[in-house]
C-alpha positions in Angstrom: 109.7 205.3 98.2 106.1 204.6 98.7 104.7 201.4 100.2 102.8 198.8 97.8 99.0 199.3 97.7 98.6 195.4 97.8 100.4 192.4 97.0 98.6 191.5 94.0 97.7 194.0 91.3 94.6 192.7 88.9 94.6 195.6 86.6 97.8 196.4 84.8 98.0 197.9 81.1 101.2 199.7 80.8 100.5 200.3 77.0 97.6 202.7 77.9 99.6 206.0 78.1 97.1 207.6 80.7 97.2 204.5 82.9 101.2 204.8 82.6 101.6 208.3 83.6 99.0 208.2 86.4 100.3 205.4 88.3 101.9 202.6 86.2 105.4 204.2 85.9 105.8 204.8 89.7 104.7 201.0 90.6 106.9 199.7 87.6 110.1 201.7 88.9 109.6 200.6 92.7 109.4 196.9 91.5 112.4 197.8 89.2 114.5 199.1 92.2 114.2 196.1 94.5 114.4 193.6 91.8 118.0 195.3 90.8 119.0 194.7 94.4 117.9 191.1 94.7 119.3 190.5 91.5 122.8 192.1 92.2 123.3 190.2 95.3 122.4 186.8 93.4 125.1 188.0 90.9 127.5 188.7 93.8 127.0 185.5 95.5 127.3 183.5 92.0 130.7 184.8 90.8 132.0 185.3 94.6 134.2 182.0 93.7 135.9 183.8 90.9 137.8 185.7 93.7 137.9 183.2 96.4 139.4 180.3 94.5 142.5 182.5 93.5 143.2 182.8 97.2 142.7 179.3 98.5 146.3 178.1 97.8 147.5 180.8 100.0 145.2 179.9 102.8 146.6 176.6 102.8 144.2 174.4 100.4 146.2 172.1 98.3 144.2 172.2 95.1 145.5 171.9 91.3 145.2 174.7 88.7 142.6 172.7 86.8 140.7 171.8 90.0 140.6 175.6 91.1 139.0 176.3 87.5 136.6 173.6 88.3 135.5 175.3 91.5 135.0 178.6 89.5 133.0 176.8 86.7 130.7 174.8 88.7 128.6 177.6 90.1 127.9 178.7 86.5 126.7 175.2 85.6 124.2 175.0 88.6 123.3 178.8 87.8 122.3 177.7 84.5 120.3 174.8 85.4 118.5 176.7 88.3 117.4 179.4 85.8 114.8 177.0 84.3 112.6 176.5 87.4 113.1 180.1 88.3 112.0 181.1 85.1 108.6 179.5 85.2 108.3 180.4 89.1 107.2 184.0 88.4 104.1 183.3 86.5 103.1 180.6 88.9 103.9 182.2 92.2 104.1 186.0 91.4 107.0 188.1 91.0 107.2 189.7 94.5 106.6 186.2 96.2 109.3 184.5 94.2 111.8 187.5 94.8 111.3 186.9 98.4 112.3 183.2 98.3 115.0 183.5 95.8 116.7 186.3 97.9 116.1 184.4 101.1 117.8 181.2 99.4 121.1 183.2 99.0 121.8 182.7 102.7 123.0 179.4 102.2 125.9 179.7 99.9 127.0 182.9 101.9 127.0 180.7 105.1 128.5 177.7 103.6 131.3 179.7 102.2 132.1 181.4 105.4 132.1 177.9 107.2 134.3 175.9 104.7 136.9 178.3 103.8 138.3 178.3 107.4 139.0 174.4 106.7 141.9 174.0 104.4 141.6 170.2 105.0 138.1 170.0 103.3 137.9 167.3 100.7 137.9 168.8 97.1 134.6 167.1 96.4 132.9 168.2 99.3 134.5 171.9 98.3 132.7 171.3 95.0 129.4 171.0 96.6 129.8 174.3 98.4 130.7 175.9 95.5 127.8 174.4 93.7 125.2 176.4 96.2 126.5 179.7 94.8 124.3 178.5 91.8 121.4 179.6 93.8 122.6 183.2 92.9 122.4 182.5 89.4 119.0 181.6 89.1 117.7 185.3 90.5 118.4 186.7 87.0 115.9 184.7 85.0 113.0 185.3 87.3 114.0 188.9 87.5 114.0 189.6 83.8 110.6 187.6 83.4 109.0 189.5 86.1 110.2 193.1 85.0 109.2 192.3 81.4 105.5 192.6 82.4 105.7 195.9 84.0 107.0 197.9 81.2 105.3 199.0 77.9 106.9 197.7 74.8 108.5 201.0 73.8 110.5 200.8 77.1 111.3 197.2 77.5 114.8 197.6 76.0 115.7 200.0 78.5 114.1 198.5 81.4 115.4 195.2 80.9 118.7 196.7 80.3 118.9 198.6 83.3 117.5 195.6 85.4 120.2 193.4 84.0 123.0 196.0 84.3 122.2 196.2 88.1 122.4 192.5 88.5 125.6 192.2 86.2 127.6 194.9 88.0 127.2 192.6 91.1 130.2 190.7 89.5 132.4 193.6 89.5 131.4 194.7 92.7 132.2 191.3 94.5 135.6 191.1 92.7 136.4 194.6 93.9 135.3 194.4 97.4 136.2 190.7 98.2 139.9 191.2 97.9 139.8 194.1 100.2 137.8 192.6 102.9 139.4 189.1 102.9 142.4 191.0 104.0 140.8 192.6 107.0 139.5 191.1 110.1 137.0 193.7 111.0 134.2 192.0 109.3 134.7 188.6 110.6 132.3 187.4 113.1 132.6 183.7 112.8 136.5 183.4 113.2 138.7 186.1 114.7 142.2 184.4 113.1 143.3 184.4 109.6 143.8 181.5 107.3 147.3 180.4 106.3 150.1 182.3 106.6 149.2 185.2 104.2 146.7 187.0 106.8 143.4 186.2 104.7 140.2 186.2 106.3 138.2 184.4 103.6 135.2 183.9 105.9 134.4 187.6 105.1 133.7 186.8 101.5 130.5 185.2 102.7 129.7 187.2 105.8 129.8 190.4 104.2 126.5 189.9 102.2 124.5 188.6 105.0 123.0 191.9 105.9 122.3 193.1 102.4 120.6 189.8 101.7 118.3 190.5 104.7 117.5 194.1 103.5 116.6 192.5 99.8 114.0 190.1 101.6 112.4 192.7 103.5 112.2 195.3 100.5 110.8 192.8 98.3 108.2 191.6 100.9 107.1 195.4 101.7 107.5 197.2 98.3 107.3 194.9 95.3 103.9 193.4 93.6 102.7 190.4 92.0 100.9 190.9 88.6 97.7 188.8 88.0 97.9 189.3 84.2 101.4 187.9 84.6 100.0 184.5 85.7 99.9 181.2 83.8 100.2 177.8 83.8 103.5 175.8 83.1 101.8 174.2 79.9 101.4 177.8 78.6 104.9 178.6 79.0 106.2 175.5 77.9 104.9 176.2 74.4 108.1 178.2 74.0 110.0 175.2 73.4 108.2 174.7 70.3 109.2 178.0 68.9 112.2 178.3 66.3 113.2 181.7 67.6 113.5 180.3 71.2 116.4 178.3 70.2 118.0 180.8 67.8 117.9 183.6 70.5 119.3 181.0 73.0 122.3 180.2 70.9 122.7 184.2 70.3 122.7 184.6 74.0 125.3 182.2 74.8 127.6 184.2 72.8 126.4 187.4 74.9 125.7 186.7 78.0 127.5 183.4 78.4 130.6 185.4 77.3 130.1 187.8 80.0 129.6 185.3 82.9 132.0 182.9 81.6 134.9 185.6 81.0 133.8 187.2 84.5 134.2 183.8 86.3 137.6 183.1 84.8 139.2 186.3 84.2 140.7 186.4 87.9 142.3 183.1 87.6 143.2 183.6 84.0 145.2 186.9 85.2 146.8 184.7 88.0 148.1 182.0 85.5 149.0 184.1 82.3 150.5 187.2 84.1 151.4 186.3 87.7 152.9 189.6 88.4 149.6 191.2 88.2 147.3 191.6 91.1 143.7 190.1 90.6 142.2 193.2 92.0 142.0 194.6 88.8 139.8 191.9 87.4 136.7 193.8 88.6 137.1 196.3 85.5 135.8 193.7 83.1 132.6 192.8 84.8 132.2 196.6 85.3 132.5 197.8 81.9 130.5 195.0 80.5 127.7 195.7 83.0 127.6 199.5 82.3 127.3 198.8 78.6 124.5 196.5 79.0 121.6 199.4 79.2 123.6 201.0 76.2 122.8 198.0 74.2 119.4 198.0 74.8 118.8 201.8 74.1 120.6 201.6 70.7 118.4 198.5 70.2 115.3 200.5 70.8 116.5 203.2 68.4 118.0 201.2 65.4 117.2 197.6 66.1 118.2 194.8 68.0 119.5 192.7 65.0 121.7 195.3 63.5 123.2 196.1 66.9 123.7 192.3 67.6 125.3 191.6 64.3 127.9 194.1 64.3 128.6 193.5 68.1 129.4 189.7 67.2 131.9 191.0 64.6 133.5 193.1 67.0 133.5 190.5 69.6 135.5 188.4 67.2 138.1 190.8 66.4 138.7 191.3 70.2 138.9 187.7 70.8 141.9 187.7 68.0 143.2 190.8 69.6 143.3 188.7 73.2 145.0 185.7 71.5 147.8 187.9 70.0 148.8 189.6 73.2 148.5 186.4 75.4 151.1 184.9 72.7 153.5 187.6 73.1 152.8 188.2 76.7 151.8 191.9 76.6 149.6 192.7 79.2 148.5 196.2 78.4 147.3 194.8 75.1 145.7 191.7 76.7 143.7 194.0 79.4 142.8 196.2 76.5 141.4 193.5 74.5 139.5 192.0 76.9 138.2 195.2 78.0 136.8 195.6 74.6 135.3 191.9 74.8 133.6 192.6 78.2 132.0 195.8 76.6 130.7 194.0 73.5 129.3 191.2 75.9 127.3 193.9 77.6 126.1 195.7 74.4 125.0 192.2 73.0 123.3 191.2 76.0 121.2 194.6 76.0 120.3 194.1 72.2 119.6 190.4 72.2 117.2 190.7 75.1 115.6 193.8 73.4 115.0 191.3 70.2 112.9 188.7 72.3 109.7 190.8 73.1 109.7 192.3 69.5 110.1 189.0 67.8 107.2 187.4 69.8 105.1 190.6 69.6 105.5 190.5 66.0 104.9 186.9 65.5 101.5 187.1 67.6 100.3 190.1 65.9 100.9 188.5 62.4 98.8 185.6 63.7 95.9 187.9 64.8 95.7 190.2 61.9 92.3 190.8 60.5 90.8 189.1 63.4 89.5 192.1 65.3 90.4 193.8 68.6 89.6 191.1 70.7 92.0 188.7 69.0 94.8 191.5 68.8 94.4 192.1 72.7 94.7 188.1 73.4 97.7 188.0 70.8 99.5 190.9 72.9 98.9 189.0 76.1 100.1 185.9 74.7 103.3 187.5 73.4 103.7 188.9 76.8 103.7 185.7 78.5 105.8 183.7 75.9 108.2 186.5 75.6 108.6 186.6 79.3 109.2 182.9 79.4 111.8 183.1 76.7 113.5 185.7 78.4 114.2 183.3 81.4 114.7 180.1 79.2 117.5 182.1 76.9 119.0 183.2 80.0 119.3 179.8 81.3 120.7 178.4 78.1 123.1 181.4 78.0 124.3 181.0 81.6 126.0 177.5 80.7 128.8 179.9 79.2 129.8 180.5 82.9 130.7 176.8 83.2 132.0 176.1 79.7 134.1 179.0 79.2 136.3 178.5 82.5 136.3 174.6 81.9 137.4 175.6 78.2 140.4 177.9 79.9 141.4 175.2 82.4 141.5 172.2 79.7 143.3 174.5 77.2 146.0 175.5 80.1 146.3 172.0 81.2 146.7 170.7 77.2 148.7 173.3 75.8 150.1 175.6 78.6 147.9 178.6 77.5 144.2 179.6 76.8 144.7 180.1 73.0 143.1 176.9 72.2 139.8 177.8 74.0 139.9 181.2 72.4 140.0 179.7 68.9 136.9 177.8 69.7 135.2 180.8 71.1 136.1 182.9 68.1 134.5 180.1 66.1 131.3 180.5 67.9 130.9 184.2 67.0 131.2 183.7 63.7 128.3 181.2 64.0 126.5 184.0 65.7 127.2 186.5 62.9 125.7 184.1 60.5 122.5 183.1 62.5 121.8 186.9 63.1 122.1 187.5 59.3 120.1 184.5 58.3 117.2 184.9 60.6 116.6 188.7 61.2 118.6 190.9 58.8 118.5 188.8 55.4 115.0 189.5 54.5 115.2 193.2 55.5 118.1 193.4 52.5 115.7 191.9 50.2 113.1 194.3 51.0 110.5 191.6 52.1 108.3 191.8 55.0 109.9 190.2 58.1 110.7 190.3 61.8 113.2 192.9 61.0 110.6 195.5 60.0 109.2 195.3 63.6 112.5 196.8 64.6 113.6 193.4 66.1 
């Protein structure tokens, strides 16, 4: 992998085929690789408490089941809030520069976890603060997606954004696969040689294991990534997106796709432990894994047949899978429960890819419509404005969508506390998916069926 030529690139036109083939695709690919690594680590840190929380009682922490769900949920809330400033940081400071900063910030939650999980007398409120710092990892996605969207031509955005997101999302399955293994082994532990509790757990390893990789991500971003001058804009230019109707519609849909992915990922291990105590939580990684792998597929399908079509039918399947989960929880059939949940995870991944493919197309079509008949100069300005606004919307919708990382675990916790099971929460989620189907049809497919010109004709 070649070293970057300069920190800032002033001339960037990926829509020019000659420029793209000569040098653009190589620079874009290099930035994508290091962006994926930093984002992958961000997701790993963000969701690390989904596993650690299930082991705290064995390590001597006396927290209730509802308190454990709160520990799992809080990083989701903080992560969703962090995505707002992270979104607007890329055009302000540069994608490379912000990747360096955001990756370095991951040292805080990793070190805090390694220290406090060795102290079973830690008050619950203090532990909430510790888990809240993991939300810093949730912010990385917004800045990473906003940054990568500038590097690729419109025809490849679905694939590039899907691959970037999948590389990050798979950090969830990675942390849920590796953490149970490493916390049972003392060889990683540098901070404290003795295990916690009577179960022989080395919970500090869950934080220590990421420190060398975080250092690598910081170094790689510094040495190999670039900032794009054309991606720079003021906060005022970016905040115009809050006035756009489609910003809010897509934010709602993204709660249904990414909010479901991150929320189910966070809650799945603890949900397994409470509903099927005999099943090991180490299999929880399968859900985020299939959801992550499916994300590029959603982007590619959207590139070919249109994001709106993929999104609508994807929500239909999500609703059906949710009904299946409710059924198998009720009859306590683990095989059926796992199968339905894996289908649910696959659909969250496909929906993530298709909704994020829709956003650049929507804003490109809107801006070109405004500039129609005004000449080439107006068209060029419209395309630049579309790039800036769509990048901001990608980050903004990811911030809104990430609130599912808080709402779903809290919903499961409240449902179990009130009824003894998760079905009340699942009924609420099902209602939300029905609303998503209706919104997708109303704004992005209805006019196509009428034969009228609409955003749908731009293959949204």
